[in-house]
Wavefront OBJ file of the C-alpha trace (Angstrom):
o trace
v 0.074 -0.074 -0.115
v 1.313 3.257 -0.937
v 0.022 6.084 0.830
v -0.002 9.976 -0.898
v -1.385 13.201 -0.418
v -2.613 15.345 -3.199
v -4.276 18.688 -4.566
v -3.908 22.409 -4.855
v -1.771 24.093 -1.908
v -3.992 24.963 1.034
v -6.535 22.049 -0.305
v -4.524 18.717 -0.268
v -6.007 15.914 0.814
v -4.832 12.268 1.442
v -4.998 9.228 -0.486
v -3.461 6.036 -1.544
v -2.252 4.421 -4.860
v -4.655 1.566 -6.208
v -2.884 -1.529 -8.059
v -3.352 0.369 -11.495
v -1.372 3.583 -10.144
v -4.717 5.321 -9.957
v -4.776 7.972 -6.767
v -8.168 6.742 -4.431
v -9.326 9.712 -2.215
v -9.026 8.570 1.782
v -10.445 11.964 3.026
v -13.808 10.097 3.939
v -11.726 7.832 6.173
v -8.648 9.957 7.691
v -8.571 13.802 7.550
v -4.786 13.990 6.826
v -1.816 12.209 6.830
v -0.720 13.629 9.988
v -0.438 13.171 13.837
v -2.264 10.169 15.264
v -3.219 8.862 11.692
v 0.455 8.145 10.775
v 0.569 5.246 13.082
v 1.220 2.320 11.790
v -2.063 0.711 13.383
v -3.787 3.486 11.692
v -2.223 3.202 8.405
v -3.081 -0.426 8.515
v -6.723 0.002 8.622
v -6.579 2.043 5.813
v -4.380 -0.563 4.003
v -7.133 -2.803 4.523
v -10.118 -0.366 2.501
v -10.828 -1.773 -0.629
v -9.257 0.271 -2.867
v -12.425 0.314 -5.754
v -14.538 1.268 -2.944
v -12.736 4.765 -2.403
v -13.332 7.639 -4.801
v -10.977 7.702 -7.850
v -8.977 10.887 -8.397
v -8.870 12.664 -11.964
v -5.465 11.947 -13.741
v -2.826 14.953 -13.428
v -3.512 15.995 -10.083
v -0.551 17.421 -8.091
v 0.975 15.032 -5.588
v 2.085 16.857 -2.380
v 4.783 15.556 0.286
v 3.114 12.432 1.756
v 3.263 13.905 5.422
v 0.980 17.223 6.153
v 2.444 18.239 9.690
v 6.297 17.833 9.796
v 7.702 18.609 13.519
v 11.216 18.762 12.410
v 13.553 16.812 9.692
v 16.606 15.449 11.095
v 19.452 14.704 8.523
v 22.464 12.134 8.906
v 25.739 13.301 7.568
v 28.395 11.060 5.830
v 26.385 7.754 5.891
v 28.259 6.475 2.879
v 31.841 5.777 2.418
v 32.051 6.853 -1.090
v 30.602 10.120 -0.683
v 32.486 11.031 2.297
v 35.738 10.518 0.568
v 34.713 11.852 -2.718
v 33.351 14.927 -0.755
v 35.995 15.467 1.974
v 34.004 14.551 4.477
v 35.016 12.807 7.825
v 33.237 9.702 8.935
v 33.033 9.914 12.529
v 32.395 6.667 15.074
v 28.824 8.200 15.756
v 26.650 9.840 13.182
v 26.459 13.344 12.190
v 23.063 14.497 12.666
v 21.950 18.105 12.166
v 18.395 19.752 11.914
v 16.707 20.904 8.520
v 13.558 23.470 8.895
v 10.690 21.621 8.662
v 9.749 24.708 6.445
v 11.852 23.597 3.844
v 9.798 20.060 2.666
v 7.940 20.373 -0.550
v 6.401 17.938 -2.854
v 7.918 15.590 -5.384
v 7.349 18.069 -8.671
v 7.353 21.181 -6.843
v 10.130 23.640 -8.106
v 13.327 23.867 -6.270
v 14.077 27.448 -5.301
v 17.764 29.101 -5.614
v 17.955 31.301 -2.678
v 19.181 34.783 -3.411
v 23.065 35.076 -3.438
v 23.641 31.250 -3.705
v 26.074 30.133 -6.160
v 26.677 26.190 -4.990
v 23.025 24.488 -4.438
v 23.859 21.024 -4.251
v 21.924 17.717 -4.771
v 21.360 14.438 -2.729
v 19.084 11.526 -3.186
v 18.257 9.951 0.076
v 16.246 7.083 2.072
v 13.558 9.209 3.962
v 12.025 7.553 7.103
v 8.830 8.911 8.646
v 7.987 8.410 12.379
v 4.615 7.320 13.287
v 4.525 6.704 16.763
v 6.823 8.793 19.685
v 9.928 7.664 20.012
v 12.326 8.524 22.916
v 15.591 6.011 23.971
v 14.149 3.317 21.884
v 15.930 -0.128 21.306
v 17.487 -0.749 17.748
v 15.278 -4.331 17.664
v 11.876 -1.552 18.519
v 12.813 1.032 15.973
v 10.786 0.107 12.950
v 7.771 -0.448 15.105
v 7.982 3.635 15.372
v 8.078 3.932 11.332
v 5.171 4.961 9.757
v 6.855 4.084 6.437
v 9.654 5.264 3.762
v 9.521 7.794 1.142
v 12.029 9.506 -1.323
v 13.850 12.714 -0.195
v 15.978 15.079 -1.762
v 18.771 17.261 0.654
v 19.365 19.962 -1.194
v 21.956 22.169 0.252
v 23.672 25.487 -0.407
v 27.449 24.520 0.075
v 28.788 27.725 0.291
v 25.704 28.659 3.280
v 26.790 25.456 4.668
v 30.528 25.244 5.085
v 31.448 29.141 4.586
v 29.101 31.205 6.592
v 29.952 30.015 10.473
v 29.965 26.478 9.845
v 26.576 25.530 10.778
v 24.935 23.082 8.519
v 21.402 24.130 9.008
v 21.866 27.203 7.112
v 22.952 25.540 3.880
v 20.011 22.966 3.844
v 16.870 24.880 5.490
v 15.531 27.261 2.549
v 12.000 26.639 1.498
v 11.645 23.963 -1.362
v 15.336 22.134 -0.085
v 13.704 19.026 1.157
v 11.478 17.444 -1.834
v 9.733 14.602 -0.042
v 7.297 11.834 -2.048
v 5.970 10.749 -4.310
v 4.735 7.951 -1.964
v 4.879 6.843 1.986
v 5.710 3.067 1.719
v 4.959 1.051 4.628
v 7.760 -1.116 6.225
v 5.480 -4.393 5.803
v 5.216 -3.077 2.192
v 9.091 -2.369 1.586
v 10.629 -5.081 3.173
v 14.124 -4.600 1.201
v 14.464 -1.041 2.643
v 17.821 -2.133 3.083
v 19.065 -2.998 -0.490
v 17.119 0.131 -2.033
v 18.692 1.358 -5.353
v 18.831 5.031 -5.621
v 19.422 7.395 -8.526
v 19.899 11.058 -9.366
v 20.113 12.768 -12.702
v 20.353 16.189 -13.672
v 19.213 17.579 -17.129
v 19.686 13.642 -18.033
v 22.793 12.915 -17.063
v 23.557 10.481 -14.196
v 24.811 11.980 -11.056
v 24.024 9.522 -8.161
v 23.753 5.396 -8.669
v 24.070 4.113 -4.712
v 22.059 1.323 -2.721
v 21.290 1.614 0.684
v 22.708 -1.814 1.664
v 26.128 0.896 1.572
v 24.774 2.833 4.738
v 27.651 2.921 7.270
v 24.792 3.413 9.935
v 21.605 1.146 9.146
v 18.165 3.009 9.400
v 17.082 0.878 12.902
v 20.355 1.968 14.520
v 20.051 5.537 13.177
v 16.258 5.788 14.664
v 17.421 4.423 18.046
v 20.508 6.556 18.316
v 18.646 10.171 17.365
v 15.672 9.099 19.801
v 18.469 9.354 22.560
v 19.297 13.110 22.016
v 15.667 14.194 21.272
v 12.237 13.087 21.086
v 10.944 11.757 17.973
v 7.217 12.566 17.261
v 5.130 11.384 14.348
v 5.376 13.071 11.331
v 9.144 13.850 12.206
v 11.271 13.187 8.926
v 14.803 11.197 8.918
v 16.985 11.889 6.292
v 19.465 8.691 6.069
v 22.198 9.905 4.026
v 23.087 10.246 0.539
v 25.458 8.157 -1.795
v 28.322 9.239 -3.705
v 28.088 11.647 -6.883
v 27.078 14.929 -5.397
v 28.171 18.211 -7.092
v 30.678 19.168 -4.862
v 32.441 16.059 -5.297
v 33.282 16.650 -8.531
v 36.393 18.079 -10.045
v 35.435 20.988 -10.685
v 32.176 20.919 -8.759
v 29.183 20.955 -10.407
v 26.251 22.911 -8.786
v 22.358 23.656 -9.789
v 21.581 26.729 -12.268
v 18.141 28.199 -12.990
v 16.576 25.844 -15.465
v 18.108 22.778 -14.380
v 16.057 19.573 -14.314
v 16.386 17.119 -11.265
v 15.123 13.749 -11.401
v 15.700 10.959 -8.847
v 14.099 7.756 -7.881
v 14.564 4.552 -5.592
v 13.449 1.071 -5.693
v 9.591 0.874 -4.663
v 9.581 4.432 -3.707
v 8.802 6.315 -7.281
v 10.388 9.202 -8.352
v 10.408 12.855 -8.392
v 10.863 15.437 -11.009
v 11.771 18.893 -10.347
v 12.617 22.290 -12.049
v 15.350 24.876 -10.751
v 14.154 28.330 -10.381
v 16.201 31.708 -9.459
v 14.447 33.869 -6.669
l 1 2 3 4 5 6 7 8 9 10 11 12 13 14 15 16 17 18 19 20 21 22 23 24 25 26 27 28 29 30 31 32 33 34 35 36 37 38 39 40 41 42 43 44 45 46 47 48 49 50 51 52 53 54 55 56 57 58 59 60 61 62 63 64 65 66 67 68 69 70 71 72 73 74 75 76 77 78 79 80 81 82 83 84 85 86 87 88 89 90 91 92 93 94 95 96 97 98 99 100 101 102 103 104 105 106 107 108 109 110 111 112 113 114 115 116 117 118 119 120 121 122 123 124 125 126 127 128 129 130 131 132 133 134 135 136 137 138 139 140 141 142 143 144 145 146 147 148 149 150 151 152 153 154 155 156 157 158 159 160 161 162 163 164 165 166 167 168 169 170 171 172 173 174 175 176 177 178 179 180 181 182 183 184 185 186 187 188 189 190 191 192 193 194 195 196 197 198 199 200 201 202 203 204 205 206 207 208 209 210 211 212 213 214 215 216 217 218 219 220 221 222 223 224 225 226 227 228 229 230 231 232 233 234 235 236 237 238 239 240 241 242 243 244 245 246 247 248 249 250 251 252 253 254 255 256 257 258 259 260 261 262 263 264 265 266 267 268 269 270 271 272 273 274 275 276 277 278 279 280
């Protein structure tokens, strides 16, 4: 079962994808994909509905980020050896984590804004984890019980803001549209091979990133457990689990996004995103 949100900004509604990849309206059963409705048991109940009994949504509707209310986005720093070595980042004995503003979240086809005075806007395809139950000091063994589902993420970063403006990573990662999410939210039992997902990202049709979540240094259950030691995770919180090699910073010379660039990315079982960059 794949959950979505669809509609114009300000009037988004929850839905699910049927077996024919058509969107079905869930709003008669849940008011939103947020808070208590993200509890794994609640999503499982929705998953037991007969999709044919739900209203069919017209084709061409806008897909939004699959979670309505995001309390916080927790990013994980270098989590693939190839990405760290190519970009010149050190892999620490413990995960490097940072906060990305919740206002950075947007949908899978929304434009990516290039901030004023930006010159080094970078990309980063990632597996994103959406929390469905409150998690505080959870064990590795129990971590997945707190997950609503997985989705596709793009950790957009303005590298000069991140690295040359006082060293605060959040500065370079929190601009509006710097966290495209979606198109789908896939519950863990519908994506049992989340630890072996092929991830890819193209810019203007040229492959930049190609990796697999099997190569993560710190695995998903450990990341959830680890982060929950330092901050309480609430339903709707998102964890970006790190990006494989091929970010723009790693090239010689570096490659960065410019207005008009088209960024497409995808992951096994997670669908794909397609966004165009626009200057402010």
